[in-house]
gemmi code that builds the backbone of each chain (N, CA, C; Angstrom):
import gemmi

chains = {
    "A": [
        ("UNK", (77.585, -15.261, 22.213), (76.370, -15.338, 21.376), (76.650, -14.744, 19.993)),
        ("UNK", (76.078, -15.366, 18.953), (76.414, -14.956, 17.588), (75.978, -13.526, 17.263)),
        ("UNK", (74.948, -13.063, 17.991), (74.472, -11.698, 17.723), (75.440, -10.619, 18.205)),
        ("UNK", (76.327, -10.998, 19.102), (77.264, -10.016, 19.642), (78.601, -10.015, 18.906)),
        ("UNK", (78.665, -10.769, 17.825), (79.913, -10.805, 17.066), (80.113, -9.495, 16.311)),
        ("UNK", (81.375, -9.149, 16.134), (81.694, -7.855, 15.531), (81.126, -7.700, 14.123)),
        ("UNK", (81.206, -8.768, 13.325), (80.738, -8.642, 11.933), (79.227, -8.427, 11.865)),
        ("UNK", (78.512, -9.022, 12.802), (77.067, -8.810, 12.862), (76.772, -7.368, 13.268)),
        ("UNK", (77.498, -6.896, 14.283), (77.288, -5.519, 14.755), (77.606, -4.511, 13.655)),
        ("UNK", (78.637, -4.813, 12.894), (79.035, -3.921, 11.798), (77.910, -3.818, 10.765)),
        ("UNK", (77.291, -4.967, 10.454), (76.176, -4.961, 9.509), (74.999, -4.141, 10.061)),
        ("UNK", (74.705, -4.324, 11.352), (73.614, -3.569, 11.984), (73.887, -2.073, 11.868)),
        ("UNK", (75.108, -1.679, 12.164), (75.465, -0.262, 12.094), (75.340, 0.286, 10.667)),
        ("UNK", (75.783, -0.501, 9.701), (75.728, -0.034, 8.301), (74.282, 0.103, 7.821)),
        ("UNK", (73.469, -0.893, 8.119), (72.071, -0.857, 7.651), (71.307, 0.276, 8.334)),
        ("UNK", (71.483, 0.398, 9.647), (70.752, 1.458, 10.360), (71.219, 2.848, 9.915)),
        ("UNK", (72.525, 2.978, 9.677), (73.047, 4.274, 9.206), (72.413, 4.655, 7.871)),
        ("UNK", (72.197, 3.663, 7.016), (71.607, 3.956, 5.700), (70.206, 4.570, 5.855)),
        ("UNK", (69.477, 4.144, 6.877), (68.149, 4.728, 7.111), (68.257, 6.168, 7.601)),
        ("UNK", (69.260, 6.434, 8.404), (69.460, 7.816, 8.859), (69.847, 8.702, 7.675)),
        ("UNK", (70.630, 8.128, 6.755), (70.992, 8.880, 5.548), (69.740, 9.165, 4.722)),
        ("UNK", (68.894, 8.149, 4.569), (67.653, 8.321, 3.801), (66.773, 9.400, 4.424)),
        ("UNK", (66.646, 9.359, 5.742), (65.821, 10.340, 6.445), (66.404, 11.748, 6.307)),
        ("UNK", (67.735, 11.838, 6.460), (68.406, 13.137, 6.318), (68.243, 13.657, 4.892)),
        ("UNK", (68.361, 12.771, 3.903), (68.230, 13.176, 2.493), (66.828, 13.733, 2.222)),
        ("UNK", (65.817, 13.108, 2.820), (64.437, 13.597, 2.656), (64.290, 14.981, 3.269)),
        ("UNK", (64.787, 15.140, 4.505), (64.645, 16.431, 5.195), (65.399, 17.536, 4.466)),
        ("UNK", (66.642, 17.233, 4.065), (67.458, 18.241, 3.363), (66.763, 18.655, 2.067)),
        ("UNK", (66.289, 17.660, 1.303), (65.649, 17.950, 0.017), (64.354, 18.728, 0.194)),
        ("UNK", (63.601, 18.390, 1.239), (62.311, 19.059, 1.470), (62.478, 20.531, 1.817)),
        ("UNK", (63.419, 20.802, 2.703), (63.497, 22.152, 3.273), (64.544, 23.064, 2.653)),
        ("UNK", (65.264, 22.568, 1.663), (66.260, 23.439, 1.039), (65.579, 24.254, -0.071)),
        ("UNK", (66.332, 25.228, -0.615), (65.792, 26.034, -1.712), (65.760, 25.177, -2.994)),
        ("UNK", (65.125, 25.717, -4.013), (65.199, 25.044, -5.292), (63.997, 24.196, -5.617)),
        ("UNK", (64.051, 23.388, -6.660), (65.240, 23.033, -7.433), (65.645, 24.132, -8.422)),
        ("UNK", (66.927, 24.204, -8.690), (67.409, 25.177, -9.661), (67.094, 24.663, -11.067)),
        ("UNK", (67.307, 25.540, -12.033), (67.044, 25.157, -13.428), (67.967, 24.013, -13.842)),
        ("UNK", (69.216, 24.113, -13.389), (70.207, 23.074, -13.725), (69.786, 21.715, -13.150)),
        ("UNK", (69.316, 21.729, -11.907), (68.880, 20.475, -11.256), (67.666, 19.879, -11.960)),
        ("UNK", (66.752, 20.757, -12.355), (65.554, 20.285, -13.069), (65.946, 19.650, -14.394)),
        ("UNK", (66.902, 20.307, -15.077), (67.375, 19.766, -16.368), (68.042, 18.409, -16.167)),
        ("UNK", (68.891, 18.315, -15.133), (69.590, 17.051, -14.849), (68.589, 15.943, -14.546)),
        ("UNK", (67.570, 16.309, -13.778), (66.552, 15.320, -13.412), (65.777, 14.865, -14.647)),
        ("UNK", (65.384, 15.809, -15.477), (64.627, 15.471, -16.684), (65.465, 14.617, -17.632)),
        ("UNK", (66.760, 14.958, -17.760), (67.654, 14.158, -18.621), (67.792, 12.743, -18.063)),
        ("UNK", (67.881, 12.664, -16.736), (67.955, 11.343, -16.084), (66.709, 10.530, -16.348)),
        ("UNK", (65.555, 11.173, -16.310), (64.291, 10.493, -16.585), (64.223, 10.016, -18.037)),
        ("UNK", (64.708, 10.869, -18.937), (64.706, 10.495, -20.367), (65.601, 9.280, -20.594)),
        ("UNK", (66.757, 9.298, -19.940), (67.700, 8.181, -20.076), (67.067, 6.901, -19.503)),
        ("UNK", (66.358, 7.075, -18.409), (65.691, 5.923, -17.789), (64.635, 5.339, -18.721)),
        ("UNK", (63.969, 6.210, -19.460), (62.941, 5.749, -20.406), (63.554, 4.885, -21.500)),
        ("UNK", (64.802, 5.202, -21.881), (65.427, 4.494, -23.003), (66.162, 3.230, -22.561)),
        ("UNK", (66.903, 3.335, -21.458), (67.865, 2.273, -21.155), (67.507, 1.378, -19.975)),
        ("UNK", (66.527, 1.757, -19.206), (66.287, 0.976, -17.994), (65.107, 0.018, -18.155)),
        ("UNK", (64.706, -0.564, -17.063), (63.558, -1.471, -17.069), (62.265, -0.743, -17.435)),
        ("UNK", (62.264, 0.592, -17.223), (61.091, 1.372, -17.600), (60.863, 1.255, -19.110)),
        ("UNK", (61.969, 1.388, -19.864), (61.897, 1.237, -21.315), (61.520, -0.175, -21.705)),
        ("UNK", (62.080, -1.131, -20.989), (61.796, -2.546, -21.269), (60.319, -2.860, -21.058)),
        ("UNK", (59.773, -2.314, -19.968), (58.361, -2.570, -19.680), (57.466, -1.957, -20.754)),
        ("UNK", (57.916, -0.834, -21.331), (57.149, -0.223, -22.425), (57.168, -1.124, -23.659)),
        ("UNK", (58.342, -1.762, -23.903), (58.440, -2.685, -25.043), (57.538, -3.901, -24.835)),
        ("UNK", (57.490, -4.345, -23.587), (56.662, -5.514, -23.259), (55.202, -5.224, -23.577)),
        ("UNK", (54.799, -3.999, -23.302), (53.403, -3.627, -23.542), (53.046, -3.647, -25.022)),
        ("UNK", (54.076, -3.469, -25.859), (53.812, -3.456, -27.295), (53.927, -4.844, -27.917)),
        ("UNK", (54.421, -5.823, -27.151), (54.639, -7.174, -27.676), (53.383, -8.026, -27.442)),
        ("UNK", (52.749, -8.450, -28.536), (51.488, -9.200, -28.428), (51.700, -10.553, -27.739)),
        ("UNK", (52.822, -11.230, -28.049), (53.082, -12.549, -27.458), (53.241, -12.460, -25.938)),
        ("UNK", (53.995, -11.477, -25.500), (54.213, -11.307, -24.056), (52.905, -10.934, -23.374)),
        ("UNK", (52.133, -10.101, -24.050), (50.831, -9.711, -23.478), (49.913, -10.927, -23.334)),
        ("UNK", (49.967, -11.818, -24.330), (49.165, -13.047, -24.265), (49.628, -13.902, -23.082)),
        ("UNK", (50.962, -13.968, -22.914), (51.534, -14.756, -21.813), (51.091, -14.190, -20.459)),
        ("UNK", (51.120, -12.874, -20.352), (50.690, -12.217, -19.113), (49.215, -12.506, -18.860)),
        ("UNK", (48.417, -12.433, -19.938), (46.976, -12.689, -19.813), (46.721, -14.105, -19.319)),
        ("UNK", (47.432, -15.069, -19.915), (47.268, -16.476, -19.505), (47.705, -16.679, -18.054)),
        ("UNK", (48.797, -16.030, -17.670), (49.302, -16.140, -16.296), (48.275, -15.628, -15.300)),
        ("UNK", (47.637, -14.520, -15.668), (46.618, -13.940, -14.779), (45.445, -14.895, -14.638)),
        ("UNK", (45.088, -15.557, -15.747), (43.983, -16.533, -15.698), (44.270, -17.655, -14.701)),
        ("UNK", (45.559, -18.052, -14.628), (45.950, -19.076, -13.657), (46.037, -18.490, -12.247)),
        ("UNK", (46.586, -17.297, -12.177), (46.909, -16.706, -10.874), (45.669, -16.367, -10.050)),
        ("UNK", (44.647, -15.840, -10.715), (43.469, -15.390, -9.968), (42.751, -16.515, -9.213)),
        ("UNK", (42.457, -17.674, -9.880), (41.852, -18.771, -9.101), (42.758, -19.264, -7.980)),
        ("UNK", (44.070, -19.343, -8.261), (45.012, -19.784, -7.223), (44.988, -18.835, -6.031)),
        ("UNK", (44.923, -17.554, -6.338), (44.872, -16.537, -5.287), (43.601, -16.685, -4.459)),
        ("UNK", (42.475, -16.909, -5.154), (41.187, -17.063, -4.468), (41.219, -18.306, -3.573)),
        ("UNK", (41.774, -19.412, -4.103), (41.872, -20.652, -3.317), (42.758, -20.428, -2.099)),
        ("UNK", (43.876, -19.735, -2.296), (44.815, -19.469, -1.191), (44.150, -18.654, -0.086)),
        ("UNK", (43.414, -17.608, -0.509), (42.740, -16.753, 0.484), (41.688, -17.571, 1.241)),
        ("UNK", (40.904, -18.368, 0.476), (39.872, -19.198, 1.108), (40.518, -20.190, 2.079)),
        ("UNK", (41.624, -20.803, 1.654), (42.353, -21.753, 2.513), (42.875, -21.089, 3.772)),
        ("UNK", (43.420, -19.891, 3.604), (43.959, -19.141, 4.745), (42.870, -18.794, 5.747)),
        ("UNK", (41.723, -18.327, 5.228), (40.594, -17.968, 6.107), (40.079, -19.207, 6.830)),
        ("UNK", (39.987, -20.336, 6.083), (39.513, -21.598, 6.678), (40.435, -22.024, 7.820)),
        ("UNK", (41.726, -22.009, 7.559), (42.702, -22.424, 8.577), (42.637, -21.501, 9.788)),
        ("UNK", (42.544, -20.206, 9.500), (42.533, -19.201, 10.580), (41.299, -19.381, 11.477)),
        ("UNK", (40.148, -19.630, 10.853), (38.908, -19.768, 11.628), (38.842, -21.120, 12.339)),
        ("UNK", (39.275, -22.158, 11.626), (39.161, -23.518, 12.152), (40.092, -23.747, 13.334)),
        ("UNK", (41.341, -23.332, 13.162), (42.348, -23.629, 14.185), (42.297, -22.680, 15.377)),
        ("UNK", (41.751, -21.508, 15.174), (41.672, -20.501, 16.235), (43.018, -20.231, 16.889)),
        ("UNK", (44.030, -20.040, 16.050), (45.373, -19.773, 16.593), (45.503, -18.297, 16.911)),
    ],
    "B": [
        ("UNK", (72.109, -19.859, 12.603), (71.453, -18.545, 12.608), (69.944, -18.714, 12.376)),
        ("UNK", (69.140, -17.942, 13.079), (67.688, -18.126, 12.989), (67.133, -17.578, 11.677)),
        ("UNK", (66.102, -18.287, 11.179), (65.498, -17.921, 9.892), (64.838, -16.544, 9.965)),
        ("UNK", (64.128, -16.286, 11.076), (63.450, -14.989, 11.208), (64.448, -13.837, 11.303)),
        ("UNK", (65.600, -14.115, 11.884), (66.660, -13.105, 11.962), (67.188, -12.760, 10.553)),
        ("UNK", (67.415, -13.801, 9.747), (67.915, -13.588, 8.378), (66.878, -12.784, 7.578)),
        ("UNK", (65.604, -13.169, 7.711), (64.540, -12.451, 6.999), (64.496, -10.987, 7.415)),
        ("UNK", (64.626, -10.747, 8.725), (64.577, -9.371, 9.239), (65.648, -8.488, 8.601)),
        ("UNK", (66.883, -8.999, 8.558), (67.972, -8.155, 8.061), (68.021, -8.091, 6.548)),
        ("UNK", (67.578, -9.158, 5.881), (67.429, -9.075, 4.425), (66.388, -8.008, 4.092)),
        ("UNK", (65.319, -8.026, 4.868), (64.236, -7.052, 4.719), (64.770, -5.632, 4.888)),
        ("UNK", (65.537, -5.450, 5.953), (66.077, -4.113, 6.251), (66.980, -3.625, 5.117)),
        ("UNK", (67.835, -4.515, 4.614), (68.755, -4.126, 3.529), (67.967, -3.765, 2.269)),
        ("UNK", (67.010, -4.615, 1.910), (66.217, -4.364, 0.693), (65.402, -3.080, 0.838)),
        ("UNK", (64.831, -2.847, 2.021), (64.038, -1.633, 2.235), (64.919, -0.386, 2.162)),
        ("UNK", (66.128, -0.506, 2.684), (67.070, 0.618, 2.614), (67.401, 0.952, 1.159)),
        ("UNK", (67.662, -0.090, 0.357), (67.963, 0.125, -1.073), (66.758, 0.760, -1.767)),
        ("UNK", (65.573, 0.265, -1.446), (64.348, 0.816, -2.050), (64.153, 2.277, -1.663)),
        ("UNK", (64.397, 2.574, -0.388), (64.204, 3.952, 0.085), (65.171, 4.907, -0.614)),
        ("UNK", (66.435, 4.532, -0.659), (67.439, 5.434, -1.241), (67.250, 5.612, -2.751)),
        ("UNK", (66.978, 4.501, -3.453), (66.775, 4.615, -4.903), (65.449, 5.317, -5.211)),
        ("UNK", (64.451, 5.110, -4.360), (63.155, 5.753, -4.567), (63.211, 7.248, -4.327)),
        ("UNK", (63.940, 7.647, -3.288), (64.064, 9.081, -2.973), (64.691, 9.821, -4.161)),
        ("UNK", (65.679, 9.190, -4.789), (66.356, 9.828, -5.930), (65.393, 10.127, -7.069)),
        ("UNK", (64.300, 9.350, -7.153), (63.337, 9.548, -8.248), (62.141, 10.402, -7.845)),
        ("UNK", (62.132, 10.865, -6.580), (60.946, 11.569, -6.079), (60.747, 12.944, -6.708)),
        ("UNK", (61.795, 13.530, -7.258), (61.662, 14.852, -7.881), (63.022, 15.492, -8.095)),
        ("UNK", (63.008, 16.648, -8.758), (64.268, 17.323, -9.079), (65.053, 17.709, -7.828)),
        ("UNK", (64.322, 17.993, -6.736), (64.988, 18.368, -5.479), (65.752, 17.194, -4.866)),
        ("UNK", (65.294, 15.985, -5.187), (65.816, 14.787, -4.530), (66.879, 14.046, -5.358)),
        ("UNK", (67.011, 14.422, -6.636), (67.877, 13.679, -7.558), (69.328, 13.580, -7.140)),
        ("UNK", (69.796, 14.562, -6.328), (71.210, 14.583, -5.909), (71.599, 13.324, -5.129)),
        ("UNK", (70.613, 12.648, -4.525), (70.903, 11.450, -3.710), (71.645, 10.403, -4.538)),
        ("UNK", (71.300, 10.299, -5.839), (72.012, 9.367, -6.720), (72.616, 10.083, -7.929)),
        ("UNK", (73.075, 11.316, -7.685), (73.775, 12.095, -8.725), (72.952, 12.217, -10.017)),
        ("UNK", (71.653, 12.293, -9.885), (70.722, 12.433, -11.016), (70.806, 11.272, -12.010)),
        ("UNK", (71.349, 10.141, -11.571), (71.386, 8.950, -12.425), (70.075, 8.180, -12.234)),
        ("UNK", (69.037, 8.705, -12.849), (67.687, 8.159, -12.638), (67.563, 6.763, -13.247)),
        ("UNK", (68.297, 6.532, -14.363), (68.220, 5.215, -15.012), (68.676, 4.115, -14.059)),
        ("UNK", (69.799, 4.353, -13.383), (70.311, 3.365, -12.418), (69.348, 3.225, -11.240)),
        ("UNK", (68.875, 4.380, -10.772), (67.935, 4.357, -9.641), (66.694, 3.547, -9.994)),
        ("UNK", (66.224, 3.706, -11.234), (65.027, 2.989, -11.686), (65.262, 1.478, -11.717)),
        ("UNK", (66.401, 1.071, -12.275), (66.719, -0.372, -12.343), (66.851, -0.946, -10.934)),
        ("UNK", (67.632, -0.249, -10.104), (67.858, -0.716, -8.731), (66.526, -0.826, -7.986)),
        ("UNK", (65.680, 0.206, -8.142), (64.394, 0.241, -7.435), (63.492, -0.917, -7.861)),
        ("UNK", (63.435, -1.174, -9.159), (62.552, -2.241, -9.647), (63.068, -3.623, -9.259)),
        ("UNK", (64.383, -3.823, -9.361), (64.941, -5.128, -8.973), (64.743, -5.374, -7.473)),
        ("UNK", (65.021, -4.332, -6.675), (64.833, -4.468, -5.214), (63.356, -4.699, -4.886)),
        ("UNK", (62.473, -4.086, -5.682), (61.029, -4.264, -5.449), (60.613, -5.718, -5.663)),
        ("UNK", (61.218, -6.358, -6.663), (60.914, -7.780, -6.912), (61.346, -8.617, -5.706)),
        ("UNK", (62.545, -8.346, -5.196), (63.046, -9.075, -4.012), (62.134, -8.801, -2.806)),
        ("UNK", (61.695, -7.540, -2.702), (60.802, -7.114, -1.602), (59.496, -7.916, -1.618)),
        ("UNK", (58.915, -8.061, -2.812), (57.666, -8.824, -2.943), (57.912, -10.299, -2.605)),
        ("UNK", (59.021, -10.840, -3.086), (59.349, -12.240, -2.796), (59.536, -12.460, -1.291)),
        ("UNK", (60.247, -11.532, -0.648), (60.450, -11.639, 0.804), (59.107, -11.594, 1.539)),
        ("UNK", (58.221, -10.716, 1.059), (56.884, -10.627, 1.663), (56.159, -11.966, 1.563)),
        ("UNK", (56.219, -12.566, 0.370), (55.575, -13.866, 0.170), (56.181, -14.925, 1.091)),
        ("UNK", (57.515, -14.933, 1.183), (58.199, -15.931, 2.024), (57.756, -15.775, 3.482)),
        ("UNK", (57.686, -14.526, 3.954), (57.318, -14.291, 5.361), (55.865, -14.713, 5.608)),
        ("UNK", (54.984, -14.398, 4.646), (53.573, -14.794, 4.804), (53.451, -16.321, 4.820)),
        ("UNK", (54.169, -16.989, 3.904), (54.130, -18.466, 3.860), (54.694, -19.043, 5.162)),
        ("UNK", (55.775, -18.436, 5.640), (56.399, -18.882, 6.899), (55.405, -18.765, 8.067)),
        ("UNK", (54.668, -17.638, 8.084), (53.656, -17.435, 9.120), (52.529, -18.455, 9.012)),
        ("UNK", (52.120, -18.740, 7.764), (51.044, -19.720, 7.552), (51.475, -21.111, 8.003)),
        ("UNK", (52.720, -21.473, 7.723), (53.237, -22.780, 8.162), (53.228, -22.850, 9.688)),
        ("UNK", (53.606, -21.733, 10.316), (53.612, -21.694, 11.790), (52.194, -21.877, 12.345)),
        ("UNK", (51.216, -21.253, 11.691), (49.820, -21.391, 12.133), (49.366, -22.842, 11.977)),
        ("UNK", (49.702, -23.433, 10.804), (49.295, -24.824, 10.561), (49.931, -25.783, 11.573)),
        ("UNK", (51.156, -25.493, 11.956), (51.862, -26.353, 12.929), (51.554, -25.972, 14.375)),
        ("UNK", (50.729, -24.964, 14.521), (50.387, -24.447, 15.853), (51.640, -24.076, 16.644)),
        ("UNK", (52.562, -23.480, 15.944), (53.824, -23.056, 16.547), (53.613, -21.707, 17.226)),
        ("UNK", (53.656, -21.695, 18.559), (53.400, -20.448, 19.282), (54.676, -19.851, 19.883)),
        ("UNK", (55.819, -20.350, 19.438), (57.078, -19.800, 19.951), (57.245, -18.361, 19.471)),
        ("UNK", (57.821, -17.542, 20.329), (58.004, -16.133, 19.992), (59.136, -15.982, 18.978)),
        ("UNK", (58.865, -15.207, 17.955), (59.880, -14.928, 16.926), (60.169, -13.428, 16.958)),
        ("UNK", (61.113, -13.022, 17.804), (61.324, -11.582, 17.997), (61.808, -10.841, 16.753)),
        ("UNK", (62.413, -11.561, 15.791), (62.959, -10.890, 14.609), (61.990, -10.872, 13.430)),
        ("UNK", (60.848, -11.548, 13.572), (59.955, -11.642, 12.422), (59.425, -10.258, 12.026)),
        ("UNK", (59.359, -10.013, 10.718), (59.023, -8.670, 10.218), (57.551, -8.321, 10.461)),
        ("UNK", (56.653, -9.280, 10.173), (55.218, -9.019, 10.355), (54.749, -9.604, 11.679)),
        ("UNK", (53.756, -8.936, 12.252), (53.198, -9.438, 13.506), (51.739, -9.049, 13.632)),
        ("UNK", (51.031, -9.642, 14.581), (49.604, -9.339, 14.729), (49.318, -7.985, 15.374)),
        ("UNK", (50.326, -7.361, 15.957), (50.098, -6.062, 16.605), (51.383, -5.238, 16.586)),
        ("UNK", (51.245, -3.977, 16.983), (52.405, -3.105, 17.113), (53.099, -2.814, 15.795)),
        ("UNK", (54.418, -2.736, 15.862), (55.199, -2.349, 14.684), (55.107, -3.393, 13.573)),
        ("UNK", (54.951, -4.672, 13.952), (54.796, -5.756, 12.974), (53.558, -5.572, 12.115)),
        ("UNK", (52.470, -5.132, 12.742), (51.219, -4.895, 12.011), (51.359, -3.671, 11.103)),
        ("UNK", (51.999, -2.631, 11.647), (52.239, -1.415, 10.858), (53.063, -1.756, 9.611)),
        ("UNK", (54.120, -2.563, 9.804), (54.982, -2.954, 8.680), (54.181, -3.754, 7.649)),
        ("UNK", (53.341, -4.648, 8.126), (52.545, -5.473, 7.217), (51.613, -4.610, 6.358)),
        ("UNK", (50.911, -3.678, 7.010), (49.959, -2.825, 6.280), (50.699, -1.932, 5.282)),
        ("UNK", (51.768, -1.291, 5.755), (52.516, -0.393, 4.850), (53.118, -1.181, 3.685)),
        ("UNK", (53.573, -2.407, 3.961), (54.149, -3.236, 2.896), (53.119, -3.526, 1.812)),
        ("UNK", (51.923, -3.904, 2.237), (50.876, -4.203, 1.254), (50.535, -2.956, 0.430)),
        ("UNK", (50.468, -1.804, 1.100), (50.159, -0.561, 0.360), (51.305, -0.229, -0.613)),
        ("UNK", (52.544, -0.417, -0.136), (53.698, -0.171, -1.019), (53.635, -1.055, -2.261)),
        ("UNK", (53.319, -2.334, -2.061), (53.292, -3.281, -3.185), (52.160, -2.936, -4.157)),
        ("UNK", (50.977, -2.665, -3.609), (49.822, -2.366, -4.477), (50.069, -1.077, -5.266)),
        ("UNK", (50.505, -0.016, -4.571), (50.717, 1.261, -5.276), (51.898, 1.157, -6.248)),
        ("UNK", (52.928, 0.404, -5.849), (54.085, 0.201, -6.736), (53.671, -0.519, -8.008)),
        ("UNK", (52.846, -1.545, -7.867), (52.356, -2.286, -9.043), (51.507, -1.378, -9.929)),
        ("UNK", (50.703, -0.516, -9.278), (49.862, 0.413, -10.055), (50.732, 1.373, -10.865)),
        ("UNK", (51.793, 1.874, -10.234), (52.687, 2.804, -10.944), (53.344, 2.086, -12.123)),
        ("UNK", (53.825, 0.876, -11.854), (54.540, 0.097, -12.884), (53.615, -0.213, -14.071)),
        ("UNK", (52.383, -0.633, -13.765), (51.481, -1.110, -14.820), (50.780, 0.019, -15.577)),
        ("UNK", (50.440, 1.112, -14.857), (49.606, 2.145, -15.486), (50.373, 3.403, -15.883)),
        ("UNK", (51.712, 3.310, -15.853), (52.526, 4.498, -16.123), (52.202, 5.125, -17.480)),
        ("UNK", (51.964, 4.279, -18.477), (51.723, 4.801, -19.823), (50.242, 4.888, -20.190)),
        ("UNK", (49.425, 4.090, -19.524), (48.022, 4.030, -19.951), (47.111, 4.975, -19.173)),
        ("UNK", (47.335, 5.132, -17.871), (46.441, 5.993, -17.088), (47.247, 6.914, -16.173)),
        ("UNK", (47.297, 8.174, -16.559), (48.053, 9.146, -15.765), (47.390, 9.414, -14.414)),
        ("UNK", (46.056, 9.319, -14.383), (45.330, 9.580, -13.131), (45.683, 8.516, -12.082)),
        ("UNK", (45.657, 7.254, -12.506), (45.985, 6.147, -11.593), (47.435, 6.266, -11.128)),
        ("UNK", (48.338, 6.551, -12.076), (49.761, 6.669, -11.741), (49.996, 7.800, -10.746)),
        ("UNK", (49.352, 8.951, -11.001), (49.543, 10.112, -10.125), (49.032, 9.817, -8.714)),
        ("UNK", (47.873, 9.187, -8.631), (47.285, 8.845, -7.329), (48.188, 7.850, -6.574)),
        ("UNK", (48.613, 6.791, -7.290), (49.464, 5.766, -6.668), (50.823, 6.354, -6.274)),
        ("UNK", (51.360, 7.231, -7.128), (52.653, 7.864, -6.817), (52.569, 8.716, -5.563)),
        ("UNK", (51.463, 9.431, -5.425), (51.278, 10.312, -4.258), (51.289, 9.477, -2.971)),
        ("UNK", (50.545, 8.372, -2.999), (50.493, 7.505, -1.812), (51.871, 6.873, -1.555)),
        ("UNK", (52.477, 6.351, -2.626), (53.793, 5.697, -2.529), (54.835, 6.656, -1.943)),
        ("UNK", (54.775, 7.882, -2.416), (55.717, 8.931, -2.014), (55.535, 9.297, -0.536)),
        ("UNK", (54.304, 9.610, -0.170), (54.048, 10.049, 1.215), (54.263, 8.910, 2.211)),
        ("UNK", (53.919, 7.709, 1.787), (54.103, 6.549, 2.665), (55.595, 6.279, 2.908)),
        ("UNK", (56.415, 6.604, 1.918), (57.865, 6.421, 2.071), (58.380, 7.272, 3.228)),
        ("UNK", (57.944, 8.549, 3.275), (58.391, 9.444, 4.346), (57.949, 8.905, 5.715)),
        ("UNK", (56.715, 8.445, 5.769), (56.188, 7.894, 7.016), (56.963, 6.635, 7.424)),
        ("UNK", (57.195, 5.755, 6.444), (57.871, 4.481, 6.740), (59.318, 4.713, 7.180)),
        ("UNK", (60.023, 5.624, 6.491), (61.424, 5.886, 6.864), (61.487, 6.498, 8.267)),
        ("UNK", (60.567, 7.428, 8.552), (60.523, 8.023, 9.901), (60.226, 6.945, 10.948)),
        ("UNK", (59.329, 6.034, 10.618), (59.000, 4.976, 11.571), (60.174, 4.022, 11.785)),
        ("UNK", (60.966, 3.817, 10.735), (62.161, 2.959, 10.878), (63.162, 3.611, 11.840)),
        ("UNK", (63.301, 4.944, 11.737), (64.191, 5.668, 12.655), (63.719, 5.449, 14.102)),
        ("UNK", (62.410, 5.567, 14.289), (61.828, 5.327, 15.625), (62.090, 3.889, 16.066)),
        ("UNK", (61.907, 2.955, 15.126), (62.136, 1.534, 15.407), (63.593, 1.297, 15.829)),
        ("UNK", (64.519, 1.941, 15.133), (65.944, 1.798, 15.475), (66.198, 2.350, 16.882)),
        ("UNK", (65.556, 3.507, 17.180), (65.716, 4.120, 18.507), (65.228, 3.175, 19.597)),
        ("UNK", (64.051, 2.567, 19.351), (63.481, 1.657, 20.348), (64.320, 0.389, 20.519)),
        ("UNK", (64.982, -0.027, 19.460), (65.790, -1.262, 19.506), (67.279, -0.939, 19.498)),
        ("UNK", (67.625, 0.215, 20.040), (69.015, 0.672, 19.926), (70.016, -0.206, 20.674)),
        ("UNK", (69.527, -1.088, 21.534), (70.448, -2.000, 22.225), (71.193, -2.892, 21.228)),
        ("UNK", (70.580, -3.096, 20.035), (71.239, -3.911, 19.003), (72.473, -3.210, 18.436)),
        ("UNK", (72.569, -1.889, 18.683), (73.715, -1.125, 18.161), (74.916, -1.137, 19.102)),
        ("UNK", (74.707, -1.579, 20.341), (75.805, -1.550, 21.306), (76.931, -2.471, 20.871)),
        ("UNK", (78.100, -1.934, 20.835), (79.257, -2.711, 20.392), (79.687, -3.651, 21.522)),
        ("UNK", (79.976, -4.923, 21.192), (80.331, -5.868, 22.263), (81.598, -5.462, 23.000)),
        ("UNK", (81.548, -5.621, 24.323), (82.720, -5.249, 25.120), (83.819, -6.288, 24.942)),
        ("UNK", (85.048, -5.785, 25.045), (86.182, -6.714, 24.920), (86.232, -7.614, 26.147)),
        ("UNK", (86.636, -8.860, 25.893), (86.751, -9.788, 27.010), (87.893, -9.353, 27.930)),
        ("UNK", (87.710, -9.624, 29.234), (88.744, -9.239, 30.212), (90.059, -9.949, 29.891)),
        ("UNK", (91.109, -9.155, 29.916), (92.426, -9.734, 29.567), (92.873, -10.740, 30.629)),
        ("UNK", (93.529, -11.745, 30.107), (94.018, -12.794, 31.015), (95.119, -12.238, 31.925)),
        ("UNK", (95.185, -12.760, 33.096), (96.267, -12.374, 34.007), (95.870, -11.302, 34.985)),
        ("UNK", (94.690, -10.701, 34.765), (94.240, -9.660, 35.708), (93.598, -10.264, 36.923)),
    ],
}
model = gemmi.Model(1)
for chain_id, residues in chains.items():
    chain = gemmi.Chain(chain_id)
    for i, (resn, *xyz) in enumerate(residues, 1):
        res = gemmi.Residue()
        res.name, res.seqid = resn, gemmi.SeqId(i, " ")
        for name, pos in zip(("N", "CA", "C"), xyz):
            atom = gemmi.Atom()
            atom.name, atom.element = name, gemmi.Element(name[0])
            atom.pos, atom.b_iso = gemmi.Position(*pos), 0.0
            res.add_atom(atom)
        chain.add_residue(res)
    model.add_chain(chain)
structure = gemmi.Structure()
structure.add_model(model)
structure.setup_entities()
């Protein structure tokens, strides 16, 4: 069976291990001492860098761009009726078919 | 390979990336997870979030198609379900998406909204990661390494 192949099992082990790492990282961070002054500085510098170079900075630029804001506004005008129709359609199907 | 199986593991990989990159941004105590490289964590988190939302849409559409076709076959790998862990995942996913969008959109305009959404996003992460550990424990048979086939000649 394809699920018992070694490469599949290896992927399962890697993905599940990553969750254990995430959980351990949360516990270690929660219950350890600190943060120290150095760690706080590193974190703040990282945040500042993120403001300038990452998508966070890009999203701030988008907010200042009138054309992009107009595009977003128009998209929302289309999206909201479509969303309402989709929800109504979903409810109709769910009630009608009784699945 | 089954479609629901692919969705399940794509989901798991994307959620793992989101959890690890998100933890790094949770505070000064947590920054060591990504060596205080918050800029990278931010990019990774936002890109993975887009994939996460798309996967959510695909799974919902897939479920709707199944309802329309009256397909009642069991899909053991499907991420969302009407009860149990599938329902929990569905609810937490929607809360993650809504609060994530609130943080993204109101970061500069409303500190109150951002703080409220961040608090929920943050606490829900701990709950979701803990629940994933439980989920792995319950499905630990998937971790069993396949036994070698019996050697010929025995």
